[in-house]
N, C-alpha and C positions, 0 to 999 in steps of 0.2 A: 707772858705771851704764849699763845697756843702754838704747837709745832707747825712749821711751814711744810706743806706737802710739796714734794718734788714733782716736776712735770717734764715731759719731753716736748720739744717744739712741735713735733708732728701731732701730738694729741691736742695741743692748744690751737694749732692752726686749723684743725678740724672744726673747732668752735667758731672759726672766723669765716667759714664757708657762707656764701650768699643764702640767706633764708628765702623761703617761698614768699614772693612779693605779692602785693594786692593787685598789681596790674602794671601795664606799661605806663610810661610817663604821660602819654597823651597830651591833653591841653595844659597840663600842670607845669610845663617846663618852657617858659618863654625864653630863658637865657641860654639853654643848651639844647639845640635841635637834635633829635635822635639821628638824623642823617649825617651828623658829624660826631661820631662816637669818641674821638680823641679830644674834643673841645673841653669836655669835663676834666680830663686829666691835665690839659694845658692850663686851664683856669686854676685848678686846684694846686698845681705845682707852683704857679706864679704867686698865688696867695700865701701858701705855706712858706715858700722861700723868702718872700718879703718879710713876713712876720718873724721868722727865725733869725734872719740877718739883722733886722732892725733892733730886736730886743724889746722888752716891755716899755710902753709909753712913748716910743720914739715916733715922730711923724714920718709919713712916706706917702707917695702917690701910687696910683694904679692906672692901668691903660684905658679904662672906661668907667662909666658911672656905677654899674652894678658891682664891679670888683673893688672899686674905691670904697663903696659902702660896706662891702664884705670885709675889707681890711680894717676899716674903722670899727666895725662890730667885733671882729676877732680881737683887736687890741683891747677893747673895753671888757669883753667877757673873758677872754683868755688871760689877761693880766690879773683879773680878779681871782680866777681859779688858781693861778700860780701863787698869789700872795696868801690866799686863805688856806691853801692846802700844801704849803711848802714842806711840811714835815713828811707827808706821804711821798712826795716827789724826791726828797733827799734820800729817804730810805731805799726807794727803787734805784736811784742813781748809784748809790753805794753798792747795791747788790750786782748791778750790771758791770761795774768796774770798766767804764769806757775810757780808754787811754789813747786809742788810735782808730783810724777809719774802719779797720776790719771789725772792731768791737761793736760798731753801730748796728750790725745785723741783729744783735740782741733786742733792739727796739721792736723787731717783728714780734717777739714773744710778748712784749707789753701790749702791742696792738691786738694780739690774739686774746689776751686776758680782758681787755676792755670790752670785747664783744662776746666773750666765751659763754655767756648765759643765753645767747640768742636775741638779746634786746639791743635794738639800735635806736638811738635818738641823737638830737643835736648836742645835748649835754655831753654825751660820751665822745662824740666827734671832737668837740672843743677840748675835752680832757686830754685826748691823745695828742692833739696839736699843741696844747699848752705844755704837756710833758716834753714834747719835742723842743719847744722854746727853752725849757729848763735845761735840757741836754745841750742845746746850742750855747747857752750862757756858760755852761761848764767847758765846752770846747774852746770858747774864747779865752777862758781863764787858764787853759793849759797850752795856749798857742797852737790850737788845732782848728782855727776858724775856717781853714780851707776845706774842712770836712762837712761844713754846714750844708753845702749843696747836695752831698750824698745823703745826709740825714733827711733833708726835705724830700728827696726822691723816694726814700724808703717809706716815709709816712704817707706820701701821696699814693704810692703803689698799694700800701696796705689798705687805704680807704677806697681807692677807685677800683681795685681788682676784686675785692670781696663785697663792697657795698655800693657798687655802681647803680644797680637798679633802685636801691633805696634812695640814694642821693638824687637820682633823676625824678623819682616819684614825689620827692619833697620840693621840687622846683630848683634843684641845684643851689648855688650860692645866693641866688636871689631869695629863695625860700629860707635860707639861713638868716639873712638880714631880716626878713619879715617875722620869723619866729622869735628872734630876740628883741623885737620891738615890744613884745607883750609878755614874754615868758620869763619866769625865774628858773634858772637852771639848777638850783640846789637839789631838788628832788631827782632830777635827771642824773646827777653825777654821784649821788650818795652811795649807791650799790657798787659802782665801779671804783670808788675810793676805798671801799671795803676790800675789794680785790687787791688794790695796791697795798693795803695794810697787811693782808695775808701773805702776799709774796715777799714783802719787805720784812716780815716778822715783827710788825709793830703791834699787832694784836689789839687788846682791849683798850689801850690808851687812845688810839685813834678812833676806835668805835665810839668811845665816850665823847670824843671831841666833835664828831660829825653827826651824832644821832639827832 
């Protein structure tokens, strides 16, 4: 395995700054009106918290049609990411050594890595949320299920604070549902999985697996 470069959170968080967007949400955002800027965060937190608490494959409802479809889509796509790329997620989880609530702040560094090359797409968003679900499963296994709410908040803030304009320009979670009706996410997440491999020290073996 190649050497793992050390990083500081400050450097990586710089890579998570909002990039120049193509324009305001305009007509592309039926589900999240721009005059209600917190609606995106509320919807995102509800969606992510439900998914993290339920775990892979478990049924659950949502408060309206759009978010119900988003939860169904997240289950389908996110569960597939976790199952197919469990090795990368295990390596990252071992590196983070999450044992208590205070340790969850290290997930911010993972979020920074996911977007550190300046590329944002739905595949990477799902990868981050899927890793959150993987961490949530770990929290349950060590009797720290009470920390899942904090974990969901950290992931939500990482997405909404730095990627708000991108999320809105893509139609919010309604756009997420529409995207995964037709798209295969493999190409979208390949590069970010390589980032996971580098940080976890997995190197060439994972590169071979996902090429």
